[in-house]
ROLUM-890726 format. One line per 10 residues: number of its first residue (from 1); their letters; for each residue x, y, z of N, C-alpha, C. Coordinates in steps of 0.001 Angstrom, whole numbers. Layout:
residues N
NUM) a) X Y Z X Y Z X Y Z; ... $
***
This chain:
residues 96
1) xxxxxxxxxx) 1065 -1160 -137 -42 -86 73 886 1012 -28; 616 2329 -500 1158 3408 -494 455 4866 -325; 1172 5333 628 433 6198 1584 758 7747 1024; 273 8494 696 335 9951 94 -155 11094 1071; 1035 11348 1708 420 12582 2694 -274 13849 2060; -1216 14677 2541 -1733 15663 2160 -992 17374 2869; -1202 18181 1937 -781 19563 2525 801 19358 2697; 647 20058 4322 2204 20592 4807 2390 19077 5551; 2009 17656 5433 2380 16561 6095 3387 16002 5728; 3811 14971 6600 4904 14197 6483 4548 12370 7062 $
11) xxxxxxxxxx) 5166 11869 6106 5438 10271 7074 6541 9965 7015; 6579 9451 8647 8005 9173 9211 7926 7784 9470; 9000 7066 9252 9259 5627 9509 10065 5801 11183; 9750 5771 12146 10346 6116 13775 11473 4571 13483; 12612 5294 14017 13488 4337 14651 13180 3543 15637; 13729 2078 15802 13518 1201 16916 14056 1955 18020; 13149 1217 19211 13624 1759 20362 14989 1328 20865; 15549 1607 21822 16875 1016 22320 15970 -258 23075; 16856 -1376 23058 16607 -2793 23909 17234 -2615 25013; 18359 -1715 25003 19503 -1830 26265 19933 -483 26608 $
21) xxxxxxxxxx) 20082 -559 27997 20422 970 28378 22132 920 28400; 23187 2224 28459 24069 2537 28269 25251 1092 28865; 24419 1028 30315 25109 331 31313 24786 -1352 30533; 24307 -1644 29597 23789 -3260 29366 22758 -3705 29618; 22003 -2993 30772 20496 -3432 30997 19754 -3802 30023; 19115 -4884 29490 17865 -5056 28943 16612 -4778 29292; 16076 -3675 28519 14728 -3143 28664 13642 -3861 28378; 12514 -4186 29117 11208 -4840 28286 10623 -4088 27602; 9634 -4412 26746 9049 -3407 25729 7961 -2388 26562; 7577 -2636 27754 6896 -1551 28523 7618 -644 29079 $
31) xxxxxxxxxx) 9018 -733 29253 9832 404 29683 10395 1368 28872; 10536 469 27016 11038 1209 26597 10551 2481 26056; 10906 3629 25969 10620 5486 25804 10251 5207 24007; 9760 6038 23959 9282 5904 22042 10163 6619 21445; 10509 6295 20216 11717 7036 19453 11208 8385 18998; 12399 9472 19253 11642 10588 18885 12505 10981 17769; 12737 9727 16577 13371 10041 15651 13223 9115 14495; 13135 9661 13512 12564 8641 11987 13014 9218 10879; 13051 8364 9908 13289 8549 8471 12048 9120 7460; 12149 9941 7011 10983 10275 6229 10805 9579 4844 $
41) xxxxxxxxxx) 9254 8717 4984 9169 8050 3821 8389 8726 2564; 7733 9694 2986 6918 10617 1738 6873 11634 2434; 6438 13007 1358 6271 14396 1848 5109 14965 1087; 4124 15718 1657 3178 16321 994 3408 17723 140; 2392 17912 -825 3036 19167 -1746 2994 20472 -1163; 2893 20477 153 3519 22029 929 1576 22634 1080; 1982 23287 2458 630 24147 2704 196 25421 1581; -1108 25047 1400 -1655 26345 325 -1511 27443 1053; -978 28483 506 -1125 29992 987 -2151 30399 877; -2635 31801 991 -3651 32653 796 -3648 33117 -430 $
51) xxxxxxxxxx) -2648 33302 -952 -2264 33737 -2333 -2355 32246 -3510; -2750 31461 -3264 -3003 30572 -3820 -1731 29697 -4345; -741 30022 -3905 872 29083 -4352 951 28410 -2901; 1825 27164 -3453 2130 26215 -2127 3512 26445 -1358; 3653 26395 -371 4812 26861 479 5618 25556 168; 6933 25786 -468 7861 24783 -374 8223 23884 925; 8207 22838 962 8474 21750 2214 9956 21859 2389; 10485 22150 3928 11790 21919 4000 12718 20698 4250; 11713 19807 4471 12361 18152 4514 12043 17960 3140; 12666 16698 2859 12413 15886 1879 12432 14286 1895 $
61) xxxxxxxxxx) 12382 13262 1167 12072 11861 1618 13521 11502 2076; 13822 10568 2654 14948 10232 3468 15705 10754 4239; 15219 12034 4751 15772 12677 5735 15299 12058 7032; 16493 12114 8051 16508 11676 9122 15927 13140 10129; 14734 13119 10845 14322 13877 11357 13954 14121 13219; 13679 15204 14026 13507 14391 15354 12177 15125 15460; 11440 14797 16484 9905 15298 16383 9755 15079 17919; 8879 15987 18520 8368 16151 19801 7870 14135 20431; 7917 14091 21156 7519 13180 22275 5976 12820 21935; 5034 13754 22078 3644 13602 21704 3031 13834 20125 $
71) xxxxxxxxxx) 3992 14198 19155 3537 15093 18342 3026 13742 16862; 2591 14281 16082 1924 13487 14908 721 12470 15495; 199 11387 14551 -598 10389 14406 86 9399 14311; 246 8185 14925 780 7086 15313 -739 5867 13934; 127 5503 13298 -655 4323 12115 181 3313 11861; -423 2017 11513 198 913 10932 -523 506 9875; 357 442 9054 -45 -100 7653 768 -1425 7128; 425 -2564 6968 715 -3616 6552 1816 -4271 7395; 1316 -4280 8612 2075 -4600 9913 3430 -3405 10115; 3886 -2386 9628 4455 -1576 9608 4104 -226 10668 $
81) xxxxxxxxxx) 4962 303 11628 4402 1333 12188 4985 2637 11604; 4011 3996 11414 4547 4901 10837 4015 5943 11936; 4404 7587 11598 3633 8789 11976 3522 9502 10972; 2417 9994 10904 2236 11304 10325 2146 12867 11131; 3009 13254 10655 3418 14931 11218 3291 15871 10227; 2684 17031 10778 2713 18283 10328 4450 18954 9767; 4883 19359 9046 6128 19687 8611 6509 20769 10249; 5643 21111 10620 5976 22313 11687 5998 21707 12963; 5727 20539 12963 6195 19216 14395 7574 18929 14541; 7803 18952 13388 9382 18507 13377 10282 19770 13846 $
91) xxxxxx) 11125 18956 15058 11920 19812 15612 13362 20160 14788; 13732 19236 14177 14797 19340 13547 15154 18447 12324; 16205 18447 11516 16818 17727 10508 18173 17003 10803; 18111 15885 10958 19571 15192 11421 20482 15437 10561; 21586 15815 10448 22602 15787 9313 23777 14713 9156; 24329 14327 8412 25069 13215 8540 26244 13889 8347 $
***
């Protein structure tokens, strides 16, 4: 299934939560924190401005982004977890 976001929304594939702490302690699923970083899978066409033009998106496909803990909507498609966010909910782009 292909998911195409609308307007200024993006689809992000969250990174996996850490299974171990820095000290080597294995964490159960219930104790793992939700990941706050993910890879952009799809990008919308941009927000429609009052003058009829579309605002350019700052993020693009395959960017790694940071987002807030409670940002966006969690969805599951074909057994895979994704998050749909507005571009304004993205806190930053991770550069390599």
